[in-house]
NUZA-492746 format. One record per residue: residue number from 1; residue in one letter; x, y, z of N, C-alpha, C, O in turn. Coordinates in steps of 0.02 Angstrom, whole numbers, padded with zeros to 5 digits. Layout:
% NUZA-492746
<seq = NUM	type = A	n.u = X	n.v = Y	n.w = Z	ca.u = X	ca.v = Y	ca.w = Z	c.u = X	c.v = Y	c.w = Z	o.u = X	o.v = Y	o.w = Z>;
...
This chain:
% NUZA-492746
<seq = 1	type = M	n.u = 00056	n.v = -00072	n.w = -00021	ca.u = 00012	ca.v = 00000	ca.w = -00017	c.u = 00042	c.v = 00081	c.w = 00015	o.u = 00073	o.v = 00109	o.w = 00061>;
<seq = 2	type = L	n.u = 00017	n.v = 00089	n.w = -00032	ca.u = 00069	ca.v = 00152	ca.w = -00030	c.u = 00049	c.v = 00220	c.w = 00003	o.u = -00010	o.v = 00238	o.w = 00007>;
<seq = 3	type = K	n.u = 00104	n.v = 00257	n.w = 00027	ca.u = 00097	ca.v = 00295	ca.w = 00094	c.u = 00096	c.v = 00394	c.w = 00072	o.u = 00145	o.v = 00427	o.w = 00055>;
<seq = 4	type = P	n.u = 00042	n.v = 00414	n.w = 00079	ca.u = 00024	ca.v = 00510	ca.w = 00069	c.u = 00110	c.v = 00513	c.w = 00074	o.u = 00152	o.v = 00490	o.w = 00113>;
<seq = 5	type = V	n.u = 00112	n.v = 00549	n.w = 00018	ca.u = 00181	ca.v = 00566	ca.w = 00018	c.u = 00209	c.v = 00666	c.w = 00074	o.u = 00186	o.v = 00721	o.w = 00058>;
<seq = 6	type = D	n.u = 00248	n.v = 00656	n.w = 00119	ca.u = 00257	ca.v = 00703	ca.w = 00146	c.u = 00262	c.v = 00772	c.w = 00097	o.u = 00297	o.v = 00781	o.w = 00046>;
<seq = 7	type = P	n.u = 00202	n.v = 00829	n.w = 00140	ca.u = 00213	ca.v = 00860	ca.w = 00090	c.u = 00265	c.v = 00926	c.w = 00089	o.u = 00278	o.v = 00964	o.w = 00042>;
<seq = 8	type = G	n.u = 00295	n.v = 00924	n.w = 00171	ca.u = 00362	ca.v = 00940	ca.w = 00217	c.u = 00325	c.v = 01009	c.w = 00252	o.u = 00267	o.v = 01028	o.w = 00253>;
<seq = 9	type = P	n.u = 00371	n.v = 01029	n.w = 00272	ca.u = 00344	ca.v = 01097	ca.w = 00345	c.u = 00302	c.v = 01124	c.w = 00303	o.u = 00315	o.v = 01113	o.w = 00244>;
<seq = 10	type = Q	n.u = 00232	n.v = 01174	n.w = 00320	ca.u = 00204	ca.v = 01202	ca.w = 00292	c.u = 00221	c.v = 01291	c.w = 00314	o.u = 00248	o.v = 01307	o.w = 00367>;
<seq = 11	type = P	n.u = 00200	n.v = 01338	n.w = 00260	ca.u = 00231	ca.v = 01373	ca.w = 00274	c.u = 00193	c.v = 01430	c.w = 00338	o.u = 00133	o.v = 01421	o.w = 00343>;
<seq = 12	type = E	n.u = 00209	n.v = 01463	n.w = 00366	ca.u = 00186	ca.v = 01499	ca.w = 00425	c.u = 00108	c.v = 01560	c.w = 00407	o.u = 00093	o.v = 01601	o.w = 00363>;
<seq = 13	type = R	n.u = 00094	n.v = 01547	n.w = 00436	ca.u = 00018	ca.v = 01570	ca.w = 00408	c.u = 00048	c.v = 01660	c.w = 00455	o.u = 00088	o.v = 01664	o.w = 00502>;
<seq = 14	type = P	n.u = 00009	n.v = 01721	n.w = 00417	ca.u = 00007	ca.v = 01749	ca.w = 00468	c.u = -00024	c.v = 01769	c.w = 00520	o.u = -00064	o.v = 01736	o.w = 00552>;
<seq = 15	type = I	n.u = -00006	n.v = 01829	n.w = 00529	ca.u = -00047	ca.v = 01839	ca.w = 00633	c.u = -00100	c.v = 01861	c.w = 00629	o.u = -00135	o.v = 01854	o.w = 00678>;
<seq = 16	type = G	n.u = -00126	n.v = 01892	n.w = 00576	ca.u = -00151	ca.v = 01948	ca.w = 00546	c.u = -00235	c.v = 01881	c.w = 00522	o.u = -00293	o.v = 01883	o.w = 00540>;
<seq = 17	type = E	n.u = -00202	n.v = 01837	n.w = 00480	ca.u = -00239	ca.v = 01772	ca.w = 00454	c.u = -00268	c.v = 01742	c.w = 00528	o.u = -00327	o.v = 01746	o.w = 00546>;
<seq = 18	type = L	n.u = -00224	n.v = 01716	n.w = 00561	ca.u = -00264	ca.v = 01684	ca.w = 00639	c.u = -00279	c.v = 01696	c.w = 00660	o.u = -00282	o.v = 01663	o.w = 00712>;
<seq = 19	type = V	n.u = -00315	n.v = 01758	n.w = 00657	ca.u = -00310	ca.v = 01833	ca.w = 00723	c.u = -00414	c.v = 01807	c.w = 00659	o.u = -00472	o.v = 01787	o.w = 00666>;
<seq = 20	type = H	n.u = -00390	n.v = 01819	n.w = 00635	ca.u = -00449	ca.v = 01855	ca.w = 00558	c.u = -00504	c.v = 01760	c.w = 00623	o.u = -00548	o.v = 01756	o.w = 00666>;
<seq = 21	type = E	n.u = -00459	n.v = 01710	n.w = 00583	ca.u = -00479	ca.v = 01644	ca.w = 00590	c.u = -00510	c.v = 01640	c.w = 00644	o.u = -00565	o.v = 01614	o.w = 00643>;
<seq = 22	type = I	n.u = -00476	n.v = 01672	n.w = 00726	ca.u = -00520	ca.v = 01626	ca.w = 00783	c.u = -00558	c.v = 01671	c.w = 00790	o.u = -00592	o.v = 01660	o.w = 00840>;
<seq = 23	type = I	n.u = -00578	n.v = 01737	n.w = 00756	ca.u = -00604	ca.v = 01782	ca.w = 00795	c.u = -00691	c.v = 01751	c.w = 00746	o.u = -00747	o.v = 01737	o.w = 00766>;
<seq = 24	type = E	n.u = -00668	n.v = 01752	n.w = 00694	ca.u = -00748	ca.v = 01722	ca.w = 00667	c.u = -00760	c.v = 01641	c.w = 00666	o.u = -00803	o.v = 01609	o.w = 00636>;
<seq = 25	type = D	n.u = -00721	n.v = 01625	n.w = 00696	ca.u = -00754	ca.v = 01543	ca.w = 00734	c.u = -00760	c.v = 01552	c.w = 00825	o.u = -00770	o.v = 01514	o.w = 00873>;
<seq = 26	type = G	n.u = -00751	n.v = 01607	n.w = 00817	ca.u = -00790	ca.v = 01617	ca.w = 00900	c.u = -00857	c.v = 01656	c.w = 00869	o.u = -00910	o.v = 01654	o.w = 00900>;
<seq = 27	type = K	n.u = -00852	n.v = 01684	n.w = 00818	ca.u = -00920	ca.v = 01694	ca.w = 00780	c.u = -00993	c.v = 01674	c.w = 00776	o.u = -01046	o.v = 01705	o.w = 00775>;
<seq = 28	type = A	n.u = -00975	n.v = 01611	n.w = 00772	ca.u = -00993	ca.v = 01538	ca.w = 00753	c.u = -01000	c.v = 01514	c.w = 00807	o.u = -01056	o.v = 01509	o.w = 00832>;
<seq = 29	type = Y	n.u = -00969	n.v = 01502	n.w = 00824	ca.u = -00989	ca.v = 01482	ca.w = 00905	c.u = -01048	c.v = 01523	c.w = 00968	o.u = -01082	o.v = 01493	o.w = 01011>;
<seq = 30	type = A	n.u = -01045	n.v = 01613	n.w = 00952	ca.u = -01079	ca.v = 01620	ca.w = 00965	c.u = -01157	c.v = 01615	c.w = 00955	o.u = -01202	o.v = 01622	o.w = 00997>;
<seq = 31	type = R	n.u = -01161	n.v = 01593	n.w = 00859	ca.u = -01203	ca.v = 01614	ca.w = 00841	c.u = -01251	c.v = 01536	c.w = 00869	o.u = -01308	o.v = 01531	o.w = 00891>;
<seq = 32	type = A	n.u = -01204	n.v = 01488	n.w = 00856	ca.u = -01243	ca.v = 01421	ca.w = 00866	c.u = -01241	c.v = 01397	c.w = 00934	o.u = -01215	o.v = 01341	o.w = 00934>;
<seq = 33	type = E	n.u = -01261	n.v = 01422	n.w = 01008	ca.u = -01276	ca.v = 01463	ca.w = 01071	c.u = -01307	c.v = 01487	c.w = 01075	o.u = -01345	o.v = 01468	o.w = 01120>;
<seq = 34	type = F	n.u = -01325	n.v = 01540	n.w = 01046	ca.u = -01381	ca.v = 01593	ca.w = 01066	c.u = -01462	c.v = 01538	c.w = 00992	o.u = -01522	o.v = 01550	o.w = 00981>;
<seq = 35	type = G	n.u = -01425	n.v = 01497	n.w = 00972	ca.u = -01473	ca.v = 01481	ca.w = 00933	c.u = -01501	c.v = 01437	c.w = 00948	o.u = -01562	o.v = 01432	o.w = 00941>;
<seq = 36	type = L	n.u = -01454	n.v = 01383	n.w = 00981	ca.u = -01486	ca.v = 01349	ca.w = 01052	c.u = -01520	c.v = 01380	c.w = 01096	o.u = -01579	o.v = 01365	o.w = 01103>;
<seq = 37	type = V	n.u = -01496	n.v = 01420	n.w = 01128	ca.u = -01560	ca.v = 01439	ca.w = 01187	c.u = -01591	c.v = 01450	c.w = 01138	o.u = -01628	o.v = 01401	o.w = 01138>;
<seq = 38	type = K	n.u = -01608	n.v = 01486	n.w = 01085	ca.u = -01665	ca.v = 01533	ca.w = 01057	c.u = -01708	c.v = 01459	c.w = 01062	o.u = -01767	o.v = 01466	o.w = 01078>;
<seq = 39	type = A	n.u = -01690	n.v = 01400	n.w = 01052	ca.u = -01729	ca.v = 01362	ca.w = 01039	c.u = -01784	c.v = 01305	c.w = 01088	o.u = -01837	o.v = 01275	o.w = 01081>;
<seq = 40	type = I	n.u = -01729	n.v = 01314	n.w = 01141	ca.u = -01726	ca.v = 01284	ca.w = 01216	c.u = -01795	c.v = 01337	c.w = 01230	o.u = -01850	o.v = 01322	o.w = 01208>;
<seq = 41	type = A	n.u = -01787	n.v = 01381	n.w = 01259	ca.u = -01827	ca.v = 01462	ca.w = 01279	c.u = -01917	c.v = 01437	c.w = 01208	o.u = -01975	o.v = 01422	o.w = 01223>;
<seq = 42	type = T	n.u = -01893	n.v = 01443	n.w = 01157	ca.u = -01981	ca.v = 01434	ca.w = 01143	c.u = -01986	c.v = 01354	c.w = 01163	o.u = -02001	o.v = 01358	o.w = 01222>;
<seq = 43	type = A	n.u = -01984	n.v = 01301	n.w = 01152	ca.u = -01992	ca.v = 01238	ca.w = 01176	c.u = -02034	c.v = 01229	c.w = 01245	o.u = -02082	o.v = 01193	o.w = 01261>;
<seq = 44	type = K	n.u = -01999	n.v = 01274	n.w = 01276	ca.u = -02013	ca.v = 01286	ca.w = 01356	c.u = -02073	c.v = 01335	c.w = 01352	o.u = -02128	o.v = 01327	o.w = 01377>;
<seq = 45	type = G	n.u = -02051	n.v = 01391	n.w = 01313	ca.u = -02135	ca.v = 01401	ca.w = 01265	c.u = -02187	c.v = 01399	c.w = 01269	o.u = -02230	o.v = 01416	o.w = 01309>;
<seq = 46	type = K	n.u = -02179	n.v = 01359	n.w = 01180	ca.u = -02236	ca.v = 01290	ca.w = 01188	c.u = -02258	c.v = 01280	c.w = 01216	o.u = -02318	o.v = 01294	o.w = 01215>;
<seq = 47	type = A	n.u = -02218	n.v = 01234	n.w = 01284	ca.u = -02244	ca.v = 01175	ca.w = 01327	c.u = -02271	c.v = 01219	c.w = 01402	o.u = -02280	o.v = 01197	o.w = 01458>;
<seq = 48	type = L	n.u = -02279	n.v = 01295	n.w = 01375	ca.u = -02323	ca.v = 01319	ca.w = 01445	c.u = -02351	c.v = 01375	c.w = 01417	o.u = -02332	o.v = 01429	o.w = 01440>;
<seq = 49	type = I	n.u = -02403	n.v = 01375	n.w = 01358	ca.u = -02447	ca.v = 01363	ca.w = 01329	c.u = -02532	c.v = 01374	c.w = 01351	o.u = -02570	o.v = 01419	o.w = 01368>;
<seq = 50	type = L	n.u = -02533	n.v = 01304	n.w = 01339	ca.u = -02586	ca.v = 01278	ca.w = 01372	c.u = -02585	c.v = 01298	c.w = 01450	o.u = -02617	o.v = 01347	o.w = 01470>;
<seq = 51	type = P	n.u = -02546	n.v = 01255	n.w = 01493	ca.u = -02549	ca.v = 01270	ca.w = 01564	c.u = -02582	c.v = 01343	c.w = 01588	o.u = -02631	o.v = 01354	o.w = 01623>;
<seq = 52	type = A	n.u = -02531	n.v = 01393	n.w = 01551	ca.u = -02555	ca.v = 01464	ca.w = 01539	c.u = -02644	c.v = 01486	c.w = 01535	o.u = -02677	o.v = 01537	o.w = 01546>;
<seq = 53	type = A	n.u = -02655	n.v = 01434	n.w = 01517	ca.u = -02705	ca.v = 01460	ca.w = 01484	c.u = -02783	c.v = 01463	c.w = 01512	o.u = -02830	o.v = 01502	o.w = 01509>;
<seq = 54	type = L	n.u = -02769	n.v = 01389	n.w = 01545	ca.u = -02787	ca.v = 01362	ca.w = 01616	c.u = -02776	c.v = 01383	c.w = 01671	o.u = -02817	o.v = 01372	o.w = 01716>;
<seq = 55	type = F	n.u = -02733	n.v = 01410	n.w = 01679	ca.u = -02713	ca.v = 01457	ca.w = 01758	c.u = -02757	c.v = 01506	c.w = 01754	o.u = -02796	o.v = 01515	o.w = 01800>;
<seq = 56	type = G	n.u = -02756	n.v = 01550	n.w = 01693	ca.u = -02799	ca.v = 01624	ca.w = 01661	c.u = -02884	c.v = 01574	c.w = 01672	o.u = -02923	o.v = 01580	o.w = 01719>;
<seq = 57	type = T	n.u = -02891	n.v = 01537	n.w = 01625	ca.u = -02981	ca.v = 01519	ca.w = 01630	c.u = -02974	c.v = 01534	c.w = 01728	o.u = -02986	o.v = 01588	o.w = 01756>;
<seq = 58	type = A	n.u = -02952	n.v = 01470	n.w = 01762	ca.u = -02961	ca.v = 01447	ca.w = 01813	c.u = -02962	c.v = 01515	c.w = 01859	o.u = -03016	o.v = 01526	o.w = 01887>;
<seq = 59	type = F	n.u = -02905	n.v = 01563	n.w = 01870	ca.u = -02934	ca.v = 01626	ca.w = 01880	c.u = -02995	c.v = 01633	c.w = 01899	o.u = -03023	o.v = 01607	o.w = 01947>;
<seq = 60	type = I	n.u = -03026	n.v = 01688	n.w = 01835	ca.u = -03063	ca.v = 01727	ca.w = 01774	c.u = -03140	c.v = 01695	c.w = 01838	o.u = -03178	o.v = 01733	o.w = 01868>;
<seq = 61	type = M	n.u = -03141	n.v = 01584	n.w = 01845	ca.u = -03220	ca.v = 01575	ca.w = 01841	c.u = -03166	c.v = 01566	c.w = 01931	o.u = -03146	o.v = 01509	o.w = 01945>;
<seq = 62	type = A	n.u = -03155	n.v = 01609	n.w = 01967	ca.u = -03126	ca.v = 01579	ca.w = 02037	c.u = -03176	c.v = 01652	c.w = 02076	o.u = -03214	o.v = 01661	o.w = 02123>;
<seq = 63	type = L	n.u = -03130	n.v = 01710	n.w = 01996	ca.u = -03152	ca.v = 01775	ca.w = 01998	c.u = -03242	c.v = 01780	c.w = 02030	o.u = -03256	o.v = 01796	o.w = 02088>;
<seq = 64	type = A	n.u = -03307	n.v = 01756	n.w = 01960	ca.u = -03339	ca.v = 01721	ca.w = 01968	c.u = -03371	c.v = 01706	c.w = 02010	o.u = -03420	o.v = 01742	o.w = 02023>;
<seq = 65	type = A	n.u = -03355	n.v = 01638	n.w = 02057	ca.u = -03362	ca.v = 01623	ca.w = 02132	c.u = -03349	c.v = 01662	c.w = 02195	o.u = -03377	o.v = 01650	o.w = 02249>;
<seq = 66	type = V	n.u = -03315	n.v = 01699	n.w = 02188	ca.u = -03312	ca.v = 01781	ca.w = 02240	c.u = -03362	c.v = 01812	c.w = 02196	o.u = -03408	o.v = 01773	o.w = 02184>;
<seq = 67	type = T	n.u = -03365	n.v = 01843	n.w = 02180	ca.u = -03426	ca.v = 01898	ca.w = 02155	c.u = -03488	c.v = 01855	c.w = 02177	o.u = -03507	o.v = 01866	o.w = 02234>;
<seq = 68	type = A	n.u = -03514	n.v = 01821	n.w = 02149	ca.u = -03571	ca.v = 01748	ca.w = 02149	c.u = -03565	c.v = 01742	c.w = 02229	o.u = -03619	o.v = 01724	o.w = 02250>;
<seq = 69	type = L	n.u = -03518	n.v = 01751	n.w = 02281	ca.u = -03542	ca.v = 01763	ca.w = 02363	c.u = -03538	c.v = 01808	c.w = 02404	o.u = -03554	o.v = 01811	o.w = 02464>;
<seq = 70	type = A	n.u = -03501	n.v = 01868	n.w = 02350	ca.u = -03497	ca.v = 01929	ca.w = 02348	c.u = -03565	c.v = 01946	c.w = 02375	o.u = -03579	o.v = 01957	o.w = 02433>;
<seq = 71	type = L	n.u = -03615	n.v = 01945	n.w = 02307	ca.u = -03704	ca.v = 01962	ca.w = 02300	c.u = -03753	c.v = 01898	c.w = 02344	o.u = -03810	o.v = 01904	o.w = 02366>;
<seq = 72	type = G	n.u = -03725	n.v = 01860	n.w = 02345	ca.u = -03762	ca.v = 01812	ca.w = 02391	c.u = -03754	c.v = 01838	c.w = 02438	o.u = -03806	o.v = 01870	o.w = 02445>;
<seq = 73	type = V	n.u = -03711	n.v = 01851	n.w = 02494	ca.u = -03699	ca.v = 01862	ca.w = 02541	c.u = -03760	c.v = 01946	c.w = 02563	o.u = -03804	o.v = 01955	o.w = 02604>;
<seq = 74	type = V	n.u = -03718	n.v = 02003	n.w = 02490	ca.u = -03791	ca.v = 02057	ca.w = 02511	c.u = -03836	c.v = 02024	c.w = 02470	o.u = -03802	o.v = 02034	o.w = 02420>;
<seq = 75	type = M	n.u = -03874	n.v = 01999	n.w = 02453	ca.u = -03960	ca.v = 02013	ca.w = 02433	c.u = -03960	c.v = 01958	c.w = 02506	o.u = -04017	o.v = 01959	o.w = 02529>;
<seq = 76	type = A	n.u = -03909	n.v = 01907	n.w = 02553	ca.u = -03967	ca.v = 01873	ca.w = 02609	c.u = -03949	c.v = 01937	c.w = 02679	o.u = -03964	o.v = 01930	o.w = 02738>;
<seq = 77	type = L	n.u = -03919	n.v = 01990	n.w = 02650	ca.u = -03913	ca.v = 02020	ca.w = 02716	c.u = -03970	c.v = 02069	c.w = 02678	o.u = -04008	o.v = 02083	o.w = 02724>;
<seq = 78	type = A	n.u = -03990	n.v = 02094	n.w = 02631	ca.u = -04044	ca.v = 02118	ca.w = 02603	c.u = -04115	c.v = 02132	c.w = 02658	o.u = -04142	o.v = 02185	o.w = 02673>;
<seq = 79	type = K	n.u = -04131	n.v = 02071	n.w = 02676	ca.u = -04181	ca.v = 02049	ca.w = 02695	c.u = -04186	c.v = 02076	c.w = 02780	o.u = -04236	o.v = 02080	o.w = 02817>;
<seq = 80	type = F	n.u = -04125	n.v = 02089	n.w = 02792	ca.u = -04115	ca.v = 02111	ca.w = 02861	c.u = -04108	c.v = 02186	c.w = 02888	o.u = -04132	o.v = 02215	o.w = 02936>;
<seq = 81	type = I	n.u = -04057	n.v = 02209	n.w = 02825	ca.u = -04075	ca.v = 02277	ca.w = 02853	c.u = -04057	c.v = 02342	c.w = 02794	o.u = -04031	o.v = 02397	o.w = 02800>;
<seq = 82	type = G	n.u = -04073	n.v = 02319	n.w = 02761	ca.u = -04074	ca.v = 02369	ca.w = 02697	c.u = -04035	c.v = 02343	c.w = 02637	o.u = -03995	o.v = 02296	o.w = 02635>;
<seq = 83	type = P	n.u = -04055	n.v = 02385	n.w = 02590	ca.u = -03989	ca.v = 02341	ca.w = 02530	c.u = -03936	c.v = 02384	c.w = 02510	o.u = -03891	o.v = 02361	o.w = 02476>;
<seq = 84	type = L	n.u = -03934	n.v = 02459	n.w = 02530	ca.u = -03890	ca.v = 02499	ca.w = 02532	c.u = -03822	c.v = 02498	c.w = 02588	o.u = -03763	o.v = 02512	o.w = 02582>;
<seq = 85	type = A	n.u = -03877	n.v = 02467	n.w = 02661	ca.u = -03815	ca.v = 02452	ca.w = 02706	c.u = -03806	c.v = 02360	c.w = 02723	o.u = -03782	o.v = 02338	o.w = 02776>;
<seq = 86	type = A	n.u = -03827	n.v = 02325	n.w = 02675	ca.u = -03811	ca.v = 02264	ca.w = 02653	c.u = -03741	c.v = 02278	c.w = 02621	o.u = -03690	o.v = 02254	o.w = 02647>;
<seq = 87	type = G	n.u = -03738	n.v = 02318	n.w = 02561	ca.u = -03681	ca.v = 02346	ca.w = 02530	c.u = -03644	c.v = 02359	c.w = 02542	o.u = -03597	o.v = 02365	o.w = 02502>;
<seq = 88	type = F	n.u = -03642	n.v = 02373	n.w = 02600	ca.u = -03554	ca.v = 02429	ca.w = 02644	c.u = -03555	c.v = 02376	c.w = 02704	o.u = -03496	o.v = 02367	o.w = 02719>;
<seq = 89	type = V	n.u = -03591	n.v = 02343	n.w = 02739	ca.u = -03568	ca.v = 02281	ca.w = 02744	c.u = -03539	c.v = 02221	c.w = 02727	o.u = -03511	o.v = 02182	o.w = 02766>;
<seq = 90	type = G	n.u = -03548	n.v = 02213	n.w = 02653	ca.u = -03545	ca.v = 02179	ca.w = 02612	c.u = -03455	c.v = 02166	c.w = 02601	o.u = -03411	o.v = 02123	o.w = 02603>;
<seq = 91	type = M	n.u = -03467	n.v = 02226	n.w = 02590	ca.u = -03402	ca.v = 02267	ca.w = 02542	c.u = -03349	c.v = 02294	c.w = 02600	o.u = -03290	o.v = 02305	o.w = 02584>;
<seq = 92	type = I	n.u = -03373	n.v = 02302	n.w = 02667	ca.u = -03294	ca.v = 02256	ca.w = 02725	c.u = -03302	c.v = 02236	c.w = 02730	o.u = -03319	o.v = 02243	o.w = 02788>;
<seq = 93	type = T	n.u = -03314	n.v = 02183	n.w = 02715	ca.u = -03330	ca.v = 02133	ca.w = 02774	c.u = -03257	c.v = 02098	c.w = 02701	o.u = -03202	o.v = 02070	o.w = 02709>;
<seq = 94	type = F	n.u = -03296	n.v = 02119	n.w = 02640	ca.u = -03211	ca.v = 02073	ca.w = 02573	c.u = -03157	c.v = 02103	c.w = 02579	o.u = -03105	o.v = 02071	o.w = 02579>;
<seq = 95	type = L	n.u = -03157	n.v = 02200	n.w = 02590	ca.u = -03101	ca.v = 02202	ca.w = 02587	c.u = -03071	c.v = 02219	c.w = 02659	o.u = -03030	o.v = 02264	o.w = 02663>;
<seq = 96	type = A	n.u = -03089	n.v = 02186	n.w = 02708	ca.u = -03064	ca.v = 02155	ca.w = 02771	c.u = -03042	c.v = 02090	c.w = 02758	o.u = -03001	o.v = 02071	o.w = 02799>;
<seq = 97	type = I	n.u = -03054	n.v = 02059	n.w = 02723	ca.u = -03031	ca.v = 01975	ca.w = 02683	c.u = -02959	c.v = 01997	c.w = 02644	o.u = -02908	o.v = 01977	o.w = 02673>;
<seq = 98	type = T	n.u = -02951	n.v = 02027	n.w = 02595	ca.u = -02947	ca.v = 02055	ca.w = 02540	c.u = -02850	c.v = 02116	c.w = 02571	o.u = -02800	o.v = 02131	o.w = 02537>;
<seq = 99	type = G	n.u = -02867	n.v = 02131	n.w = 02642	ca.u = -02842	ca.v = 02151	ca.w = 02662	c.u = -02766	c.v = 02113	c.w = 02703	o.u = -02705	o.v = 02116	o.w = 02698>;
<seq = 100	type = G	n.u = -02831	n.v = 02069	n.w = 02754	ca.u = -02797	ca.v = 02037	ca.w = 02778	c.u = -02753	c.v = 01945	c.w = 02735	o.u = -02738	o.v = 01890	o.w = 02758>;
<seq = 101	type = L	n.u = -02749	n.v = 01979	n.w = 02669	ca.u = -02735	ca.v = 01895	ca.w = 02658	c.u = -02669	c.v = 01956	c.w = 02622	o.u = -02608	o.v = 01947	o.w = 02624>;
<seq = 102	type = G	n.u = -02720	n.v = 02037	n.w = 02580	ca.u = -02619	ca.v = 02037	ca.w = 02567	c.u = -02575	c.v = 02097	c.w = 02620	o.u = -02541	o.v = 02142	o.w = 02594>;
<seq = 103	type = W	n.u = -02581	n.v = 02090	n.w = 02690	ca.u = -02539	ca.v = 02079	ca.w = 02722	c.u = -02471	c.v = 02014	c.w = 02765	o.u = -02421	o.v = 01999	o.w = 02798>;
<seq = 104	type = W	n.u = -02529	n.v = 02000	n.w = 02723	ca.u = -02501	ca.v = 01901	ca.w = 02752	c.u = -02456	c.v = 01891	c.w = 02701	o.u = -02395	o.v = 01894	o.w = 02711>;
<seq = 105	type = G	n.u = -02483	n.v = 01879	n.w = 02639	ca.u = -02428	ca.v = 01921	ca.w = 02580	c.u = -02351	c.v = 01937	c.w = 02593	o.u = -02297	o.v = 01907	o.w = 02594>;
<seq = 106	type = V	n.u = -02376	n.v = 02003	n.w = 02602	ca.u = -02309	ca.v = 02035	ca.w = 02632	c.u = -02288	c.v = 02024	c.w = 02673	o.u = -02241	o.v = 02063	o.w = 02673>;
<seq = 107	type = Q	n.u = -02283	n.v = 01980	n.w = 02742	ca.u = -02260	ca.v = 01985	ca.w = 02810	c.u = -02219	c.v = 01899	c.w = 02774	o.u = -02162	o.v = 01894	o.w = 02798>;
<seq = 108	type = R	n.u = -02233	n.v = 01850	n.w = 02737	ca.u = -02214	ca.v = 01812	ca.w = 02680	c.u = -02144	c.v = 01845	c.w = 02666	o.u = -02085	o.v = 01836	o.w = 02683>;
<seq = 109	type = L	n.u = -02182	n.v = 01888	n.w = 02625	ca.u = -02097	ca.v = 01904	ca.w = 02558	c.u = -02053	c.v = 01943	c.w = 02634	o.u = -01995	o.v = 01961	o.w = 02626>;
<seq = 110	type = R	n.u = -02074	n.v = 01949	n.w = 02675	ca.u = -02015	ca.v = 01983	ca.w = 02708	c.u = -01993	c.v = 01975	c.w = 02739	o.u = -01941	o.v = 02003	o.w = 02754>;
<seq = 111	type = R	n.u = -02034	n.v = 01908	n.w = 02784	ca.u = -01969	ca.v = 01842	ca.w = 02796	c.u = -01959	c.v = 01784	c.w = 02761	o.u = -01950	o.v = 01731	o.w = 02791>;
<seq = 112	type = D	n.u = -01959	n.v = 01787	n.w = 02719	ca.u = -01934	ca.v = 01749	ca.w = 02641	c.u = -01862	c.v = 01782	c.w = 02617	o.u = -01802	o.v = 01768	o.w = 02611>;
<seq = 113	type = L	n.u = -01918	n.v = 01845	n.w = 02604	ca.u = -01808	ca.v = 01894	ca.w = 02565	c.u = -01773	c.v = 01920	c.w = 02616	o.u = -01718	o.v = 01946	o.w = 02606>;
């Protein structure tokens, strides 16, 4: 079997050419990394679309449930203390619950951070 002929010592390339080649290789690597990160983010984003829509719908349904509860409380109280007073009592009650939950959330944030 024939051996390839040794071409001999390679001529040295200029420093500028080597630096240019290194820079181009670095740019190509950075583009490839950016493309990979972009592909991963796109895949994760697509995977989160349906759960986000489901959570959004659940939140809207929870708002409807709380509204129905508030309306029920006001209608029940209206028989005893009148519609205007029942509206104020219902508003104060739900504002107190909201304030308590907000205060609790702030306390948890301060404790955890």
